[in-house]
C-alpha positions in Angstrom: -4.2 26.1 -2.8 -2.4 29.1 -1.5 -0.6 27.0 1.2 0.5 24.5 -1.4 1.8 27.3 -3.6 3.7 29.0 -0.8 5.2 25.7 0.3 6.4 25.0 -3.3 7.9 28.4 -3.5 10.5 27.4 -1.0 10.6 23.7 -1.8 11.4 24.4 -5.5 14.9 25.4 -4.5 15.7 21.9 -3.3 14.0 19.5 -5.7 14.1 18.6 -9.4 13.4 15.8 -11.8 16.9 14.6 -11.5 17.4 15.6 -7.8 14.6 14.7 -5.5 11.1 13.9 -6.6 8.4 14.1 -3.8 5.1 12.2 -3.9 1.8 12.5 -2.0 0.8 10.7 1.1 -2.0 11.0 3.8 -3.9 14.2 3.1 -1.9 15.0 0.0 -3.6 13.7 -3.2 -3.7 14.7 -6.8 -5.3 18.0 -6.0 -2.6 19.2 -3.7 0.2 17.7 -5.9 -1.4 19.6 -8.8 -1.3 22.9 -7.0 2.4 22.4 -6.1 3.2 21.2 -9.6 1.6 24.3 -11.2 3.5 26.6 -8.9 6.8 24.8 -9.6 6.1 25.1 -13.4 5.3 28.8 -12.9 8.5 29.5 -11.0 10.9 27.4 -13.1 9.2 27.8 -16.5 9.6 24.1 -17.3 7.4 21.0 -17.5 9.3 18.2 -15.9 8.4 15.1 -13.8 9.3 16.9 -10.5 6.4 15.4 -8.6 4.6 12.1 -8.8 1.0 11.3 -8.1 0.0 14.1 -10.5 -3.4 14.3 -12.3 -3.4 12.8 -15.7 -3.7 16.2 -17.3 -0.3 17.2 -15.7 1.6 14.1 -16.6 0.4 11.7 -14.0 0.2 7.9 -14.6 -2.7 5.6 -15.0 -2.9 3.0 -12.1 -1.1 5.4 -9.6 -4.2 5.6 -7.5 -4.6 1.8 -7.4 -0.9 1.1 -7.1 -0.3 0.5 -3.4 -3.5 -1.6 -2.9 -2.9 -3.6 -6.0 0.8 -4.0 -5.3 0.0 -5.2 -1.8 -2.2 -8.0 -3.1 0.3 -9.0 -5.8 3.0 -9.3 -3.1 0.6 -11.2 -0.8 -0.5 -13.6 -3.6 3.1 -14.4 -4.4 4.0 -14.9 -0.8 1.1 -17.3 0.0 1.7 -19.1 -3.3 5.5 -19.6 -2.8 5.6 -20.2 1.0 2.3 -22.1 1.6 1.0 -23.2 -1.8 -2.1 -21.1 -1.3 -4.0 -18.4 -3.1 -6.6 -15.7 -2.4 -9.3 -18.0 -3.9 -12.0 -18.9 -1.3 -10.2 -17.0 1.5 -11.8 -14.6 4.0 -9.9 -11.3 4.1 -10.0 -8.5 6.7 -8.7 -5.1 5.5 -8.4 -2.0 7.8 -8.8 1.5 6.5 -11.0 2.8 3.7 -8.7 5.1 1.8 -7.0 4.5 -1.5 -4.9 1.6 -0.2 -7.7 -0.3 1.5 -10.2 0.3 -1.3 -7.9 -0.9 -4.1 -6.6 -3.8 -2.0 -10.3 -4.8 -1.5 -10.8 -4.6 -5.3 -7.8 -6.7 -6.2 -8.3 -9.2 -3.4 -11.8 -9.8 -4.7 -10.6 -10.1 -8.3 -8.1 -12.8 -7.1 -11.0 -14.8 -5.5 -10.9 -13.6 -1.9 -13.9 -12.4 0.1 -13.3 -9.1 2.0 -15.6 -8.9 5.0 -14.4 -5.8 6.9 -13.2 -2.2 6.4 -12.7 0.6 8.9 -12.0 4.3 9.3 -10.8 6.3 12.3 -14.1 6.0 14.1 -15.0 2.3 13.7 -15.4 -0.7 11.4 -18.0 -2.4 9.2 -18.5 -6.2 8.9 -20.3 -7.7 6.0 -20.4 -11.5 6.0 -21.6 -11.5 2.4 -18.5 -9.6 1.3 -17.9 -5.8 1.1 -19.9 -4.1 -1.7 -17.1 -1.9 -3.0 -19.4 0.3 -5.1 -21.1 1.5 -2.0 -17.8 2.1 -0.2 -16.5 4.1 -3.2 -19.7 6.2 -3.3 -19.4 7.0 0.5 -15.6 7.6 0.7 -14.6 8.8 -2.8 -17.7 10.7 -3.9 -19.5 11.8 -0.7 -16.4 12.0 1.6 -18.5 10.3 4.3 -17.8 8.0 7.2 -17.7 4.2 6.9 -20.7 3.7 9.3 -22.9 4.9 6.5 -22.2 1.6 4.8 -24.2 -0.3 7.5 -27.2 2.2 6.9 -27.2 1.2 3.2 -26.3 -2.4 3.0 -28.8 -4.9 4.8 -27.1 -7.5 7.0 -23.9 -5.4 7.5 -22.9 -4.3 11.0 -21.0 -1.1 12.1 -19.0 -1.1 15.4 -17.5 1.9 17.1 -13.8 1.8 17.7 -11.2 0.3 15.4 -9.4 -2.3 17.3 -12.1 -4.8 17.3 -11.7 -5.4 13.5 -8.8 -7.8 14.3 -11.1 -10.0 16.3 -12.9 -11.0 13.1 -12.1 -14.5 11.9 -10.1 -14.4 8.7 -7.5 -16.2 6.7 -5.6 -13.2 5.4 -5.3 -9.8 7.2 -4.1 -6.6 5.4 -3.7 -3.6 7.7 -4.0 -0.6 5.5 -5.0 2.2 8.0 -2.2 3.6 10.2 1.0 2.9 12.2 0.8 0.6 15.2 -2.8 -0.4 14.6 -2.0 -4.1 15.3 -0.6 -4.5 18.8 0.3 -7.8 20.7 -3.3 -8.3 21.8 -4.7 -7.9 18.3 -2.0 -10.1 16.8 -2.9 -12.9 19.3 -6.6 -12.5 18.4 -5.8 -13.0 14.7 -3.7 -16.0 15.4 -6.3 -17.5 17.7 -8.9 -17.1 14.9 -6.7 -18.9 12.3 -5.1 -16.2 10.3 -2.3 -17.6 8.1 -1.0 -14.5 6.4 -0.6 -10.9 7.2 0.8 -8.2 4.9 1.2 -4.6 5.6 -0.4 -1.9 3.3 0.1 1.0 5.8 3.5 2.1 7.0 4.5 -0.1 10.0 1.0 -0.9 11.1 2.2 -3.9 13.3 4.1 -3.2 16.5 7.3 -5.2 17.1 5.5 -7.3 19.7 2.8 -8.1 17.2 5.3 -9.1 14.5 7.0 -11.5 17.0 3.7 -13.2 17.7 3.0 -13.7 14.0 6.5 -15.2 13.5 6.4 -17.4 16.5 3.1 -18.9 15.4 4.2 -19.5 11.8 2.0 -16.7 10.3 3.3 -15.5 7.0 4.3 -11.9 7.4 4.9 -9.4 4.6 6.6 -6.2 6.1 5.5 -2.8 4.9 8.8 -1.8 3.4 8.3 -4.6 0.9 4.5 -5.3 0.7 3.4 -1.6 0.3 6.0 -0.6 -2.2 3.6 -0.5 -5.1 2.8 3.2 -4.8 6.5 4.1 -4.9 7.0 1.7 -7.7 4.4 3.4 -9.9 5.8 6.8 -8.9 9.0 5.5 -10.5 7.1 4.4 -13.6 5.4 7.8 -13.7 8.9 9.4 -13.7 9.9 7.1 -16.6 6.9 8.2 -18.6 7.6 11.8 -17.9 11.2 11.5 -19.0 10.2 9.8 -22.3 7.2 12.1 -22.9 5.0 9.0 -23.1 1.8 7.8 -21.5 1.4 4.0 -21.0 -1.9 2.3 -20.8 -3.4 1.1 -17.5 -2.6 -2.5 -18.5 1.0 -1.7 -19.2 1.5 0.0 -15.9 -0.4 -2.7 -14.0 1.7 -5.4 -15.6 5.0 -3.7 -14.7 3.7 -3.2 -11.1 2.9 -6.9 -10.8 6.4 -7.8 -12.0 8.0 -5.3 -9.6 6.1 -6.7 -6.6 6.8 -10.3 -7.5 10.4 -9.4 -7.8 10.4 -7.6 -4.4 9.0 -10.7 -2.7 11.6 -13.0 -4.2 14.5 -10.6 -3.4 13.3 -10.6 0.2 12.7 -14.3 0.3 16.0 -15.2 -1.3 18.0 -12.9 1.0 16.4 -14.4 4.0 17.3 -17.9 2.9 20.8 -17.0 1.9 21.7 -15.3 5.2 20.3 -18.0 7.4 16.9 -16.6 8.4 14.7 -18.6 6.0 11.1 -17.5 5.7 11.7 -14.3 7.7 10.7 -11.6 5.2 11.3 -8.8 7.7 15.0 -9.7 7.9 15.0 -10.6 4.2 13.6 -7.3 3.1 16.0 -5.4 5.4 19.0 -7.4 4.1 18.0 -7.0 0.4 17.5 -3.3 0.8 20.7 -2.7 2.7 22.7 -4.7 0.1 21.3 -2.8 -2.8 22.3 0.6 -1.2 25.7 -0.7 0.0 26.6 -2.1 -3.4 25.7 1.2 -5.1 27.7 3.1 -2.6 30.7 0.9 -3.2 30.5 1.2 -7.0 30.2 5.0 -6.7 33.2 5.3 -4.4 31.1 5.5 -1.2 29.4 8.5 -2.6 26.6 10.0 -0.5 
């Protein structure tokens, strides 16, 4: 708590609800955001949406915890529907990680009809051919703050393997890397291709190396890059700011509906840009182009203001 307060004492000079609005990330959740928000309020004597990812009692948004994982699945579902006339229904899904993104991607993928068979943490991964029991995972990771290997001790028929890389050798239709940067290298990408994966979408920040992405694209695997596919968390941070500005609190269903619309729009913006600029079906290029054009157009309209 004291570290967060000291950090905000200096940071408060440089941020504001209409200036820069930070959000949490790895190791910085609602608790840490709350400590920083309280210190900002104490220093500035104002209650504004200066941080996102806040606890509900401090002006946080419902569905913020679920946002990145849910958004990833909404993006992936639209991608496979539009580009391959497929859906999650009946598909085997491998997801790396076991934090917020992985847990809620597992939940949404299951709701959409997929069967998630693997999750991981920094020590190793679990495989459950019957489908991951998410209640057990939540108890271990969210309540007890334990390790994923404990899942195999509690769920008969599941297997725990030391080391994380082997998770990508599991046969699956859809792979959602949600753990960390560069977790899928060329070798892992080739293993996924050899085992029949047809779609990969990134829930973590840049979890696939450039060599891995090249292998996916050369083999016709649908690939959703992180800058587009994992934008759900940032999207709901924006929705949290909107609620703070209006002094309103939307229902979970309202936020979730807006999140889905945002993720579907992000996919189509990326897809359309790729087609328009001669790189059809390349969502990496499409997302880059769409993002660049949005910033460039804003700069031009504002007289190249930066």
